Residue frames as a rotation matrix with the C-alpha (Angstrom) as fourth column:
MET 1
0.063 -0.893 0.445 90.00
-0.942 -0.201 -0.269 99.53
0.329 -0.402 -0.854 93.64
LEU 2
0.605 0.077 -0.792 91.41
-0.046 0.997 0.062 96.06
0.795 -0.002 0.607 94.24
PHE 3
0.251 -0.499 0.829 92.70
-0.968 -0.142 0.208 95.05
0.014 -0.855 -0.519 97.69
HIS 4
0.499 -0.183 -0.847 94.86
-0.179 0.935 -0.307 91.93
0.848 0.305 0.434 97.83
LEU 5
0.535 -0.337 0.775 95.86
-0.804 0.080 0.590 90.20
-0.261 -0.938 -0.228 101.06
GLY 6
-0.206 -0.735 -0.645 98.86
-0.859 0.452 -0.241 87.98
0.469 0.505 -0.725 100.40
PRO 7
0.474 0.426 -0.771 98.56
-0.146 0.901 0.408 84.26
0.868 -0.081 0.489 101.10
ASP 8
-0.384 -0.671 -0.634 101.07
0.614 0.327 -0.718 84.68
0.690 -0.665 0.287 103.91
ALA 9
0.662 0.733 -0.154 98.82
0.646 -0.455 0.613 87.39
0.379 -0.505 -0.775 105.45
ARG 10
0.141 -0.708 -0.692 101.94
0.778 -0.353 0.520 89.55
-0.612 -0.611 0.501 105.74
HIS 11
-0.872 -0.401 -0.281 101.56
0.170 -0.786 0.595 91.94
-0.459 0.471 0.753 102.83
VAL 12
0.239 0.970 -0.036 98.83
0.502 -0.155 -0.851 93.91
-0.831 0.185 -0.524 101.07
VAL 13
-0.859 -0.362 0.363 98.48
0.496 -0.408 0.766 95.31
-0.129 0.838 0.530 97.55
VAL 14
0.132 0.875 -0.466 96.11
0.332 -0.482 -0.811 98.16
-0.934 -0.048 -0.354 96.68
LEU 15
-0.818 -0.394 0.420 95.56
0.486 -0.081 0.870 98.63
-0.309 0.915 0.258 92.94
SER 16
-0.127 0.761 -0.636 93.40
-0.237 -0.646 -0.725 101.33
-0.963 0.059 0.262 91.33
ILE 17
-0.520 0.102 0.848 91.59
0.777 0.469 0.420 100.49
-0.355 0.877 -0.323 88.10
PRO 18
-0.903 0.173 -0.393 90.52
-0.245 -0.959 0.140 103.49
-0.353 0.223 0.909 85.98
ARG 19
-0.132 0.970 0.203 86.80
-0.079 0.194 -0.978 103.65
-0.988 -0.145 0.052 85.33
ASP 20
0.516 0.346 -0.784 87.30
-0.724 -0.312 -0.615 104.20
-0.457 0.885 0.089 81.58
LEU 21
-0.616 -0.760 0.207 89.42
-0.544 0.601 0.585 101.08
-0.569 0.248 -0.784 81.03
TYR 22
0.224 0.676 -0.702 88.03
-0.974 0.178 -0.139 99.36
0.031 0.715 0.698 77.92
VAL 23
-0.735 -0.455 0.502 87.67
-0.558 0.827 -0.068 95.66
-0.385 -0.330 -0.862 78.66
GLU 24
-0.555 0.564 -0.612 85.72
-0.199 0.624 0.755 92.56
0.808 0.541 -0.234 77.73
ILE 25
-0.450 0.519 0.727 82.67
-0.873 -0.084 -0.480 92.30
-0.189 -0.851 0.491 79.99
PRO 26
-0.978 -0.005 0.211 81.67
0.020 0.993 0.116 88.62
-0.210 0.117 -0.971 80.24
GLY 27
-0.342 0.896 0.285 78.45
0.820 0.432 -0.374 88.07
-0.458 0.106 -0.882 78.32
HIS 28
0.621 0.643 -0.447 78.27
0.424 -0.756 -0.499 91.63
-0.659 0.121 -0.742 77.01
GLY 29
0.526 -0.479 0.702 81.32
0.752 -0.122 -0.647 92.30
0.396 0.869 0.296 74.85
PRO 30
-0.509 -0.861 0.009 83.65
0.774 -0.462 -0.433 95.28
0.376 -0.213 0.902 75.10
GLY 31
0.590 0.662 0.462 82.86
0.362 -0.728 0.582 98.26
0.722 -0.176 -0.669 77.30
ARG 32
-0.128 -0.571 0.811 84.12
-0.602 -0.605 -0.521 100.52
0.788 -0.555 -0.266 80.04
ILE 33
-0.668 -0.213 -0.713 84.91
0.298 0.801 -0.519 98.52
0.682 -0.560 -0.471 83.15
ASN 34
-0.950 0.312 0.029 82.67
-0.163 -0.413 -0.896 100.74
-0.268 -0.856 0.443 85.27
THR 35
-0.232 0.915 -0.329 79.61
-0.942 -0.127 0.311 99.58
0.243 0.382 0.892 83.28
ALA 36
-0.702 -0.083 -0.707 79.98
-0.093 0.995 -0.025 95.96
0.706 0.048 -0.707 84.40
TYR 37
-0.924 0.377 -0.067 77.97
0.119 0.115 -0.986 96.57
-0.364 -0.919 -0.151 87.58
ALA 38
-0.313 0.852 -0.419 75.04
-0.754 -0.491 -0.437 98.05
-0.578 0.179 0.796 85.64
TRP 39
-0.268 0.177 -0.947 75.07
-0.780 0.537 0.321 95.19
0.565 0.825 -0.006 83.11
GLY 40
-0.890 -0.116 -0.440 75.03
0.119 0.874 -0.471 92.67
0.440 -0.472 -0.764 85.94
GLU 41
-0.728 0.682 -0.073 72.04
-0.156 -0.267 -0.951 94.37
-0.668 -0.681 0.301 87.51
GLN 42
-0.149 0.694 -0.704 70.18
-0.951 -0.297 -0.091 94.31
-0.272 0.656 0.704 84.18
ASP 43
-0.165 0.042 -0.985 70.87
-0.705 0.693 0.147 90.72
0.689 0.719 -0.085 83.13
GLY 44
0.809 0.583 0.074 70.26
-0.445 0.525 0.726 89.07
0.384 -0.620 0.684 86.50
THR 45
0.179 -0.837 -0.517 73.91
0.354 0.545 -0.760 88.12
0.918 -0.047 0.394 87.07
GLY 46
0.749 0.026 -0.662 74.14
0.637 -0.301 0.709 90.65
-0.181 -0.953 -0.243 89.90
GLY 47
0.899 -0.359 0.249 76.08
-0.202 -0.847 -0.491 93.87
0.388 0.392 -0.834 89.72
LEU 48
0.439 -0.768 0.466 78.75
-0.800 -0.099 0.591 92.93
-0.408 -0.633 -0.658 92.24
ALA 49
0.420 -0.249 0.873 79.18
0.167 0.966 0.195 89.46
-0.892 0.064 0.448 90.76
LEU 50
0.778 -0.115 0.617 79.68
0.626 0.065 -0.777 90.69
0.050 0.991 0.123 87.20
ALA 51
0.797 -0.545 0.262 81.97
-0.521 -0.839 -0.159 93.53
0.307 -0.009 -0.952 88.32
ARG 52
0.376 -0.651 0.660 84.06
-0.590 0.381 0.712 90.99
-0.715 -0.657 -0.240 90.25
HIS 53
0.490 -0.145 0.860 84.22
0.511 0.847 -0.148 88.58
-0.707 0.511 0.489 87.31
THR 54
0.921 -0.119 0.370 85.14
0.270 -0.491 -0.828 91.40
0.280 0.863 -0.421 84.92
VAL 55
0.607 -0.741 0.289 88.01
-0.795 -0.565 0.221 92.61
0.000 -0.364 -0.931 87.09
SER 56
0.316 -0.470 0.824 89.22
-0.249 0.797 0.550 89.05
-0.915 -0.379 0.135 87.55
ALA 57
0.643 -0.015 0.765 89.16
0.659 0.520 -0.544 88.35
-0.390 0.854 0.345 83.79
THR 58
0.932 -0.278 0.233 90.86
-0.092 -0.802 -0.591 91.67
0.351 0.529 -0.773 83.00
LEU 59
0.402 -0.805 0.436 93.72
-0.915 -0.345 0.207 91.21
-0.016 -0.482 -0.876 85.47
GLY 60
0.216 -0.296 -0.931 94.03
-0.363 0.861 -0.357 87.45
0.907 0.415 0.078 85.19
ILE 61
-0.898 -0.440 -0.028 93.87
-0.123 0.313 -0.942 86.91
0.423 -0.842 -0.335 88.94
PRO 62
-0.258 0.857 -0.447 91.05
0.776 0.459 0.432 85.59
0.575 -0.235 -0.784 91.17
VAL 63
-0.746 0.184 0.640 88.83
-0.441 -0.856 -0.268 88.16
0.499 -0.482 0.720 92.86
HIS 64
-0.801 0.326 -0.502 86.94
0.487 0.843 -0.229 86.52
0.349 -0.428 -0.834 95.70
HIS 65
-0.034 0.787 -0.616 84.76
0.935 -0.193 -0.298 89.27
-0.353 -0.586 -0.730 97.15
ALA 66
-0.545 -0.085 0.834 83.44
0.516 -0.818 0.254 92.75
0.661 0.569 0.490 96.41
VAL 67
-0.227 0.453 -0.862 82.13
0.823 -0.385 -0.419 95.75
-0.522 -0.804 -0.285 98.34
LEU 68
-0.300 0.222 0.928 80.12
0.619 -0.695 0.366 98.69
0.726 0.684 0.071 97.04
LEU 69
-0.401 0.154 -0.903 79.85
0.775 -0.468 -0.424 101.85
-0.488 -0.870 0.068 99.17
ASP 70
0.395 0.486 0.779 77.64
0.771 -0.637 0.007 104.81
0.500 0.598 -0.626 98.35
PHE 71
-0.207 -0.543 0.814 78.57
0.073 -0.838 -0.540 108.38
0.976 -0.052 0.213 99.27
HIS 72
0.543 0.490 0.683 76.62
-0.620 -0.315 0.719 108.28
0.567 -0.813 0.133 102.55
ALA 73
0.945 -0.219 -0.242 78.45
0.312 0.822 0.477 105.15
0.094 -0.526 0.845 103.71
PHE 74
0.095 -0.967 0.236 81.82
0.715 -0.098 -0.692 106.66
0.693 0.234 0.682 102.80
VAL 75
-0.120 -0.093 0.988 81.13
-0.333 -0.934 -0.128 109.85
0.935 -0.344 0.081 104.78
THR 76
0.792 0.514 0.328 79.71
-0.481 0.195 0.855 107.93
0.376 -0.835 0.402 107.75
LEU 77
0.795 -0.517 -0.318 82.70
0.575 0.809 0.123 105.60
0.194 -0.281 0.940 108.00
ILE 78
-0.178 -0.867 0.466 85.25
0.495 -0.488 -0.719 108.42
0.851 0.103 0.516 107.75
ASP 79
0.034 0.263 0.964 83.41
-0.597 -0.768 0.231 110.37
0.802 -0.583 0.131 110.45
ALA 80
0.912 0.359 -0.199 83.22
-0.092 0.651 0.753 107.22
0.400 -0.669 0.627 112.62
ILE 81
0.362 -0.855 -0.371 87.02
0.913 0.405 -0.044 107.30
0.188 -0.323 0.928 112.98
GLY 82
0.487 -0.100 -0.868 87.14
0.473 -0.805 0.358 111.08
-0.735 -0.584 -0.344 113.55
GLY 83
0.898 -0.129 -0.421 88.33
-0.400 -0.637 -0.659 112.01
-0.183 0.760 -0.624 110.05
VAL 84
0.632 -0.718 0.291 91.67
0.753 0.658 -0.014 111.42
-0.181 0.228 0.957 108.34
ASP 85
0.419 -0.616 -0.667 94.97
-0.212 -0.780 0.588 113.25
-0.883 -0.105 -0.458 107.91
VAL 86
0.601 -0.236 0.764 96.32
0.772 0.422 -0.476 113.72
-0.210 0.875 0.436 104.39
ASP 87
-0.281 -0.721 -0.634 99.12
0.161 -0.686 0.709 115.63
-0.946 0.098 0.309 102.72
VAL 88
0.766 0.622 0.165 97.55
0.309 -0.131 -0.942 117.32
-0.564 0.772 -0.293 99.69
PRO 89
-0.093 -0.946 0.309 100.30
0.807 0.110 0.580 117.39
-0.583 0.304 0.754 97.02
ILE 90
-0.855 -0.107 0.508 98.71
0.448 -0.646 0.618 119.95
0.262 0.756 0.600 94.67
ALA 91
-0.741 0.611 -0.277 96.21
-0.245 -0.631 -0.736 122.69
-0.625 -0.478 0.618 95.42
ILE 92
-0.642 0.625 0.444 92.71
0.767 0.540 0.347 121.81
-0.023 0.563 -0.826 94.22
ALA 93
-0.651 0.546 -0.527 90.23
-0.361 -0.834 -0.418 124.31
-0.667 -0.082 0.740 92.81
ASP 94
-0.850 0.433 0.299 87.06
0.524 0.638 0.564 122.77
0.054 0.637 -0.769 91.42
PRO 95
-0.825 0.542 -0.159 84.38
-0.486 -0.824 -0.291 125.39
-0.289 -0.163 0.943 90.66
THR 96
-0.123 0.817 -0.564 82.08
-0.878 0.175 0.445 122.79
0.463 0.549 0.696 89.08
TYR 97
-0.989 -0.132 -0.066 82.13
-0.079 0.853 -0.517 120.13
0.125 -0.506 -0.854 91.77
PRO 98
-0.374 0.924 -0.080 78.57
0.012 0.091 0.996 118.72
0.927 0.371 -0.046 91.72
ASP 99
-0.603 0.296 0.741 76.16
-0.798 -0.227 -0.558 119.32
0.003 -0.928 0.373 94.57
SER 100
-0.791 0.303 0.532 73.51
0.034 0.890 -0.455 116.83
-0.611 -0.342 -0.714 95.65
ASP 101
0.357 0.932 -0.066 71.06
0.044 -0.087 -0.995 118.11
-0.933 0.352 -0.072 93.04
ILE 102
0.580 -0.132 0.804 71.83
0.809 0.215 -0.548 119.41
-0.100 0.968 0.231 89.52
GLY 103
0.947 -0.231 0.223 73.98
-0.189 -0.963 -0.194 122.37
0.260 0.142 -0.955 90.46
TYR 104
0.148 -0.978 -0.147 77.51
0.269 0.183 -0.945 123.03
0.952 0.100 0.291 91.66
GLU 105
0.995 -0.011 -0.097 79.19
0.093 -0.213 0.973 123.20
-0.031 -0.977 -0.211 95.05
PRO 106
0.540 -0.840 0.043 82.65
-0.353 -0.273 -0.895 124.71
0.764 0.469 -0.444 94.43
PHE 107
0.944 -0.299 -0.136 85.44
0.289 0.560 0.777 122.87
-0.156 -0.773 0.615 96.22
SER 108
0.476 -0.860 0.182 88.96
-0.322 -0.364 -0.874 124.06
0.818 0.358 -0.450 96.95
LEU 109
0.954 -0.280 -0.109 91.78
0.226 0.428 0.875 122.75
-0.198 -0.859 0.472 99.11
PRO 110
0.600 -0.791 -0.118 95.27
-0.793 -0.569 -0.217 124.24
0.104 0.223 -0.969 99.41
ALA 111
0.308 -0.622 -0.720 98.35
0.015 0.760 -0.650 122.05
0.951 0.190 0.244 99.16
GLY 112
-0.511 -0.590 0.625 99.75
-0.651 -0.209 -0.730 120.84
0.561 -0.780 -0.278 102.47
GLN 113
-0.925 0.094 -0.368 98.66
0.292 0.796 -0.530 118.92
0.243 -0.598 -0.764 105.55
HIS 114
-0.398 0.865 0.306 94.94
-0.765 -0.497 0.410 118.72
0.507 -0.071 0.859 106.27
HIS 115
-0.903 0.339 0.263 92.57
0.082 0.738 -0.669 116.89
-0.421 -0.583 -0.695 108.59
LEU 116
-0.724 0.636 -0.270 89.47
-0.503 -0.218 0.837 115.97
0.473 0.741 0.477 106.56
ASP 117
-0.371 0.716 0.592 86.04
-0.526 0.363 -0.769 115.09
-0.765 -0.597 0.242 107.85
GLY 118
-0.298 0.264 0.917 83.89
0.473 0.876 -0.098 112.65
-0.829 0.405 -0.386 105.91
ALA 119
0.743 0.670 0.016 82.21
0.367 -0.388 -0.846 115.21
-0.560 0.634 -0.534 103.66
THR 120
0.548 -0.615 -0.567 85.50
-0.726 -0.687 0.044 116.86
-0.416 0.388 -0.822 102.69
ALA 121
-0.458 -0.710 0.535 87.23
-0.350 0.697 0.625 113.51
-0.817 0.100 -0.568 102.21
LEU 122
0.193 0.611 0.768 84.47
0.593 0.551 -0.587 112.54
-0.781 0.569 -0.256 99.78
LYS 123
0.937 0.120 -0.329 85.10
-0.140 -0.732 -0.667 115.69
-0.320 0.671 -0.669 97.72
TYR 124
0.081 -0.990 -0.115 88.84
-0.835 -0.130 0.535 115.01
-0.545 0.052 -0.837 97.82
ALA 125
-0.431 -0.212 0.877 88.19
0.063 0.963 0.263 111.47
-0.900 0.169 -0.402 96.57
ARG 126
0.319 0.741 0.591 85.78
0.654 0.279 -0.703 112.49
-0.686 0.611 -0.395 93.80
THR 127
0.672 0.034 -0.740 87.14
-0.310 -0.894 -0.323 115.66
-0.672 0.447 -0.590 92.21
ARG 128
0.422 -0.550 0.720 88.99
0.846 0.524 -0.095 115.42
-0.325 0.650 0.687 88.91
ALA 129
0.978 0.066 0.198 89.98
0.138 -0.918 -0.372 119.12
0.157 0.391 -0.907 88.77
THR 130
0.337 -0.936 -0.099 93.74
-0.300 -0.206 0.931 118.53
-0.893 -0.284 -0.350 88.57
TYR 131
-0.090 -0.448 -0.889 96.07
-0.960 -0.198 0.197 118.09
-0.264 0.872 -0.412 85.61
GLY 132
-0.918 -0.390 -0.072 96.08
-0.396 0.893 0.214 114.29
-0.020 0.225 -0.974 85.84
GLY 133
-0.186 0.950 -0.250 92.29
-0.821 -0.010 0.571 114.03
0.540 0.312 0.782 85.95
ASP 134
0.775 0.627 -0.084 91.06
-0.500 0.688 0.526 110.55
0.387 -0.366 0.847 86.81
PHE 135
0.247 -0.763 -0.598 94.59
0.415 0.641 -0.646 109.20
0.876 -0.088 0.475 87.34
ASP 136
-0.685 -0.442 0.580 95.15
-0.269 -0.586 -0.764 111.83
0.677 -0.679 0.282 90.04
ARG 137
0.142 0.843 0.520 91.80
-0.910 -0.096 0.404 110.98
0.391 -0.530 0.753 91.54
THR 138
0.772 0.139 -0.620 92.62
-0.010 0.978 0.207 107.28
0.636 -0.154 0.757 91.87
ALA 139
-0.312 -0.931 -0.188 95.93
0.364 0.065 -0.929 108.20
0.878 -0.358 0.319 93.53
ARG 140
-0.554 0.175 0.814 94.04
-0.679 -0.662 -0.319 110.30
0.482 -0.729 0.486 96.08
GLN 141
0.575 0.818 -0.032 91.65
-0.674 0.495 0.548 107.41
0.464 -0.293 0.836 96.72
ARG 142
0.378 -0.540 -0.752 94.58
0.444 0.819 -0.364 105.11
0.812 -0.197 0.549 97.49
GLN 143
-0.654 -0.629 0.420 96.01
-0.008 -0.550 -0.835 107.83
0.756 -0.550 0.355 99.74
LEU 144
-0.087 0.718 0.691 92.71
-0.903 -0.350 0.250 107.98
0.421 -0.602 0.678 101.64
ALA 145
0.727 0.329 -0.603 92.60
-0.142 0.931 0.337 104.20
0.672 -0.159 0.724 102.04
LEU 146
-0.124 -0.863 -0.490 96.04
0.598 0.328 -0.731 104.31
0.792 -0.384 0.476 103.68
ALA 147
-0.652 -0.080 0.754 95.03
-0.380 -0.826 -0.416 107.34
0.657 -0.557 0.508 105.76
VAL 148
0.469 0.866 0.174 92.08
-0.689 0.235 0.686 105.40
0.553 -0.442 0.707 107.15
ARG 149
0.596 -0.314 -0.739 94.36
0.413 0.909 -0.053 102.51
0.689 -0.273 0.672 108.08
ASP 150
-0.490 -0.864 0.118 96.90
0.374 -0.331 -0.866 104.85
0.788 -0.380 0.485 109.68
ARG 151
-0.287 0.476 0.831 94.20
-0.707 -0.691 0.152 106.60
0.647 -0.544 0.535 111.71
ILE 152
0.734 0.660 -0.160 92.76
-0.418 0.625 0.659 103.34
0.535 -0.417 0.735 113.01
THR 153
0.479 -0.602 -0.639 96.11
0.608 0.752 -0.254 101.76
0.634 -0.266 0.726 113.88
SER 154
-0.497 -0.771 0.398 97.85
0.241 -0.564 -0.790 104.84
0.834 -0.296 0.466 115.31
LEU 155
-0.416 0.427 0.803 94.97
-0.803 -0.587 -0.104 105.61
0.427 -0.688 0.587 117.67
ASP 156
-0.999 0.012 -0.049 94.13
0.030 0.925 -0.379 101.96
0.040 -0.380 -0.924 118.36
LEU 157
-0.478 0.876 -0.062 90.55
-0.853 -0.480 -0.205 102.52
-0.209 -0.045 0.977 117.23
LEU 158
-0.587 0.241 -0.773 89.90
-0.437 0.710 0.553 98.99
0.682 0.662 -0.311 116.00
PRO 159
-0.882 0.293 -0.370 88.53
0.465 0.672 -0.577 97.54
0.079 -0.681 -0.728 119.27
ASP 160
-0.543 0.713 -0.444 85.93
-0.104 -0.582 -0.807 100.33
-0.833 -0.392 0.390 119.53
LEU 161
-0.427 0.365 -0.827 85.05
-0.902 -0.232 0.364 100.02
-0.059 0.902 0.428 115.83
ILE 162
-0.800 0.126 -0.586 84.54
-0.034 0.966 0.255 96.28
0.599 0.224 -0.769 116.20
ALA 163
-0.784 0.528 -0.328 82.28
0.469 0.157 -0.869 96.93
-0.407 -0.835 -0.371 119.20
GLN 164
-0.313 0.664 -0.679 80.28
-0.411 -0.739 -0.534 99.44
-0.856 0.112 0.504 117.12
SER 165
-0.935 -0.219 -0.278 80.24
-0.326 0.228 0.917 97.31
-0.137 0.949 -0.285 113.97
PRO 166
-0.610 0.768 0.193 76.79
0.778 0.627 -0.034 95.72
-0.147 0.129 -0.981 114.48
GLN 167
0.178 0.693 -0.699 75.22
0.453 -0.688 -0.567 99.17
-0.874 -0.216 -0.436 114.85
LEU 168
-0.369 -0.385 -0.846 77.13
-0.552 -0.642 0.533 100.58
-0.748 0.663 0.024 111.85
TRP 169
-0.984 -0.005 0.178 76.21
0.121 0.719 0.685 97.50
-0.132 0.695 -0.706 109.81
ALA 170
-0.251 0.968 0.012 72.52
0.895 0.237 -0.379 97.94
-0.369 -0.084 -0.925 110.63
ALA 171
0.185 0.330 -0.926 72.51
0.158 -0.940 -0.303 101.70
-0.970 -0.090 -0.226 110.07
LEU 172
-0.322 -0.452 -0.832 74.19
-0.700 -0.478 0.530 101.45
-0.637 0.753 -0.163 106.66
GLN 173
-0.250 0.224 0.942 72.26
0.282 0.948 -0.151 98.49
-0.926 0.228 -0.300 105.23
THR 174
0.714 0.596 0.368 70.89
0.534 -0.123 -0.837 100.56
-0.453 0.794 -0.405 102.34
ALA 175
0.796 -0.442 -0.414 74.18
-0.513 -0.855 -0.073 102.40
-0.322 0.271 -0.907 101.76
PHE 176
-0.336 -0.927 -0.167 76.46
-0.900 0.265 0.345 99.50
-0.276 0.266 -0.924 100.89
GLU 177
0.845 0.499 -0.193 76.43
-0.535 0.799 -0.275 96.09
0.017 0.335 0.942 99.23
THR 178
-0.263 -0.965 -0.004 78.81
-0.963 0.263 -0.053 93.18
0.052 -0.010 -0.999 99.77
ASP 179
0.526 0.353 -0.773 79.11
-0.347 0.920 0.184 89.41
0.776 0.171 0.607 99.57
LEU 180
-0.635 -0.729 -0.254 81.17
0.062 0.279 -0.958 89.44
0.770 -0.624 -0.132 102.79
THR 181
0.458 0.714 -0.530 79.61
0.658 0.129 0.742 88.82
0.598 -0.688 -0.410 106.19
LEU 182
0.769 -0.156 0.620 80.20
-0.441 -0.831 0.339 91.21
0.462 -0.534 -0.708 109.06
ALA 183
0.811 -0.486 0.326 82.33
-0.042 0.508 0.860 88.55
-0.584 -0.711 0.392 110.78
GLU 184
0.440 -0.661 0.607 84.51
0.894 0.383 -0.231 88.21
-0.080 0.645 0.760 107.67
ILE 185
0.544 -0.209 0.812 84.96
0.191 -0.912 -0.363 91.98
0.817 0.352 -0.457 107.47
VAL 186
0.855 -0.219 0.470 86.00
-0.518 -0.346 0.782 92.12
-0.009 -0.912 -0.409 111.12
ASP 187
0.685 -0.622 0.379 88.46
0.415 0.761 0.499 89.26
-0.599 -0.185 0.779 110.60
LEU 188
0.390 -0.531 0.752 90.01
0.828 -0.154 -0.539 91.02
0.402 0.833 0.380 107.58
ALA 189
0.702 -0.094 0.706 90.27
-0.209 -0.975 0.079 94.29
0.681 -0.203 -0.704 109.52
VAL 190
0.859 -0.387 0.335 92.09
-0.291 0.169 0.942 92.55
-0.421 -0.907 0.033 112.38
VAL 191
0.514 -0.686 0.515 94.53
0.743 0.656 0.133 90.75
-0.429 0.314 0.847 110.06
THR 192
0.354 -0.380 0.854 95.34
0.710 -0.486 -0.510 93.78
0.609 0.787 0.098 107.90
SER 193
0.898 -0.017 0.440 95.77
-0.251 -0.840 0.481 96.05
0.361 -0.543 -0.758 110.93
ARG 194
0.739 -0.636 0.221 98.75
0.039 0.368 0.929 93.91
-0.673 -0.678 0.297 111.94
ILE 195
0.476 -0.560 0.678 100.57
0.880 0.294 -0.374 94.33
0.010 0.774 0.633 108.61
PRO 196
-0.148 -0.604 -0.783 103.36
0.544 -0.711 0.445 96.94
-0.826 -0.360 0.434 108.74
ALA 197
0.628 0.422 -0.654 103.01
-0.178 -0.741 -0.648 99.99
-0.758 0.523 -0.390 106.52
ASP 198
-0.174 -0.787 -0.592 106.15
-0.850 -0.184 0.494 99.06
-0.497 0.589 -0.637 104.60
GLN 199
-0.855 -0.043 0.516 104.47
0.138 0.942 0.306 95.81
-0.500 0.333 -0.800 103.55
ILE 200
0.302 0.952 0.044 101.63
0.451 -0.102 -0.886 97.65
-0.839 0.288 -0.461 101.78
ALA 201
-0.812 -0.550 0.196 102.20
0.395 -0.270 0.878 98.28
-0.430 0.790 0.437 98.07
THR 202
0.281 0.911 -0.301 100.00
0.248 -0.372 -0.895 100.71
-0.927 0.177 -0.331 96.15
ALA 203
-0.864 -0.499 0.061 99.77
0.174 -0.182 0.968 101.34
-0.472 0.847 0.244 92.42
GLY 204
0.185 0.925 -0.331 97.41
-0.282 -0.273 -0.920 102.39
-0.941 0.263 0.211 89.67
ILE 205
-0.077 -0.087 0.993 96.74
0.904 0.414 0.106 101.28
-0.420 0.906 0.046 86.12
ASP 206
0.318 0.113 -0.941 97.79
0.126 -0.989 -0.076 104.66
-0.940 -0.094 -0.329 84.75
GLN 207
0.710 -0.031 -0.703 99.28
-0.619 -0.501 -0.604 106.37
-0.334 0.865 -0.375 81.70
SER 208
-0.348 -0.936 -0.049 102.20
-0.875 0.306 0.377 103.94
-0.338 0.174 -0.925 81.67
CYS 209
-0.748 0.118 0.653 99.83
0.093 0.993 -0.073 101.02
-0.657 0.006 -0.753 81.07
THR 210
0.155 0.929 0.335 97.14
0.715 0.128 -0.687 102.58
-0.682 0.346 -0.644 78.87
ARG 211
-0.951 -0.306 0.055 96.49
0.265 -0.704 0.659 104.82
-0.163 0.641 0.750 75.90
ALA 212
-0.291 0.873 -0.391 93.50
-0.291 -0.470 -0.833 106.99
-0.911 -0.129 0.391 75.09
TRP 213
-0.966 0.076 0.247 91.22
0.257 0.394 0.882 105.81
-0.031 0.916 -0.400 72.29
VAL 214
-0.405 0.888 -0.219 87.84
-0.762 -0.460 -0.455 106.77
-0.505 -0.017 0.863 70.85
THR 215
-0.488 0.293 0.822 85.55
0.289 0.943 -0.165 103.85
-0.824 0.157 -0.545 70.00
PRO 216
-0.859 0.232 0.456 83.67
0.450 -0.081 0.890 103.71
0.244 0.969 -0.035 66.67
GLY 217
0.139 0.984 -0.115 80.63
0.907 -0.080 0.413 104.77
0.397 -0.161 -0.904 68.69
GLY 218
0.200 -0.131 0.971 82.41
0.065 -0.987 -0.146 107.93
0.978 0.092 -0.189 69.85
ALA 219
0.984 0.155 -0.085 83.18
0.085 0.009 0.996 106.92
0.155 -0.988 -0.005 73.45
SER 220
0.219 -0.938 0.267 86.47
-0.675 -0.344 -0.653 108.11
0.705 -0.037 -0.708 74.97
VAL 221
0.993 0.111 -0.024 88.11
-0.071 0.765 0.640 105.13
0.089 -0.634 0.768 76.66
LEU 222
0.142 -0.973 0.183 91.46
-0.952 -0.084 0.294 103.78
-0.271 -0.217 -0.938 77.84
VAL 223
0.859 0.042 -0.510 92.97
-0.271 0.883 -0.383 100.77
0.434 0.467 0.770 76.10
ALA 224
0.733 -0.583 0.352 95.47
-0.256 0.243 0.936 98.69
-0.631 -0.776 0.029 78.05
ASP 225
0.151 -0.806 -0.572 99.01
-0.887 0.146 -0.439 98.07
0.437 0.573 -0.693 76.84
SER 226
0.876 0.371 -0.309 98.97
-0.230 0.884 0.408 94.32
0.424 -0.286 0.859 77.39
GLY 227
0.164 -0.902 -0.399 102.73
0.497 0.425 -0.757 94.05
0.852 -0.074 0.518 77.97
ALA 228
-0.608 -0.383 0.696 102.86
-0.290 -0.708 -0.644 96.91
0.739 -0.593 0.319 80.45
MET 229
0.310 0.810 0.497 99.75
-0.858 0.014 0.513 95.65
0.409 -0.586 0.699 82.23
GLU 230
0.788 -0.046 -0.614 101.15
0.126 0.988 0.088 92.14
0.603 -0.147 0.784 82.55
ALA 231
-0.269 -0.961 -0.070 104.43
0.381 -0.040 -0.924 93.49
0.884 -0.275 0.377 83.92
LEU 232
-0.415 0.186 0.891 102.57
-0.692 -0.700 -0.176 95.57
0.591 -0.690 0.419 86.52
ILE 233
0.656 0.748 0.102 100.38
-0.658 0.500 0.563 92.68
0.370 -0.436 0.820 87.64
THR 234
0.526 -0.541 -0.656 103.37
0.391 0.839 -0.378 90.34
0.755 -0.058 0.653 87.86
ALA 235
-0.510 -0.788 0.347 105.35
0.085 -0.447 -0.890 92.85
0.856 -0.424 0.295 89.91
LEU 236
-0.294 0.469 0.833 102.49
-0.845 -0.534 0.002 93.45
0.446 -0.703 0.554 92.31
PHE 237
0.526 0.771 0.360 100.99
-0.851 0.476 0.223 90.01
0.000 -0.423 0.906 92.75
ALA 238
0.177 -0.539 -0.824 103.84
-0.198 0.800 -0.566 87.53
0.964 0.263 0.034 92.31
PRO 239
0.923 0.164 -0.348 104.30
0.279 0.338 0.899 85.64
0.265 -0.927 0.267 95.61
PRO 240
0.584 -0.761 0.282 107.22
-0.812 -0.552 0.189 86.87
0.012 -0.339 -0.941 97.71
PRO 241
-0.150 -0.742 -0.653 110.34
-0.666 0.564 -0.488 84.64
0.730 0.362 -0.579 97.58
ALA 242
-0.807 -0.173 0.564 109.67
-0.574 0.454 -0.682 83.16
-0.138 -0.874 -0.466 101.02
ALA 243
0.131 0.948 0.291 106.14
-0.672 0.301 -0.677 82.14
-0.729 -0.107 0.676 100.05
MET 244
0.544 0.026 -0.838 107.34
-0.779 0.385 -0.494 80.59
0.310 0.923 0.230 96.81
ALA 245
-0.520 -0.829 -0.207 110.01
-0.646 0.540 -0.540 78.57
0.560 -0.147 -0.816 98.64
ALA 246
-0.645 0.313 0.697 107.37
-0.575 0.401 -0.713 77.21
-0.503 -0.861 -0.079 101.03
GLN 247
0.384 0.873 -0.301 105.14
-0.859 0.217 -0.464 75.94
-0.340 0.436 0.833 98.23
């Protein structure tokens, strides 16, 4: 998921990138975009660095920083703000949701308004047991990102979170990876908390921008429609008129 803070610090874009998008991974040739991290870990480039470079090359825009959260960090951070409120658009029934071992932990959630704790929010973010599969999942992940922001801003939780941030940072050292410092994260949180909700655009690289394809090696992937992808990126990331006039 790509988060973009506009150069005027007055608008934000959140863009989901499907894990099966078939792209050119610098130094490794074509592959699914979600393999870039593993290739970077293997070749010494660094997983985050190669993932960042791959996304940047794919979208044609600079990507300055990256953050990797594991499941424990995700649950801990959601619970730290007291959970999130979401409107579930379609009932979810996933009898084969994976447990923490090699079995299943069935997950279901009716349509409608729900308050989710960290563990339930993780299941909501991970399941693909809806008609749209991974595209639906990325939409739910964007929804959760906005729900976190709404929770923090509506309850004015940011001052307390900033006060707790050194302890959270220390407690989660093995559960996340980033090239940002804690001070930079706090600064970004403060700036983005001031941006009105109507200045946050969200989108996904979805069926309108991709087509399914099977590689000669038998892998099921998504191939981008270059024209549709370019139009989406231009619409999302072109500077607003006021910013262009100031340049």
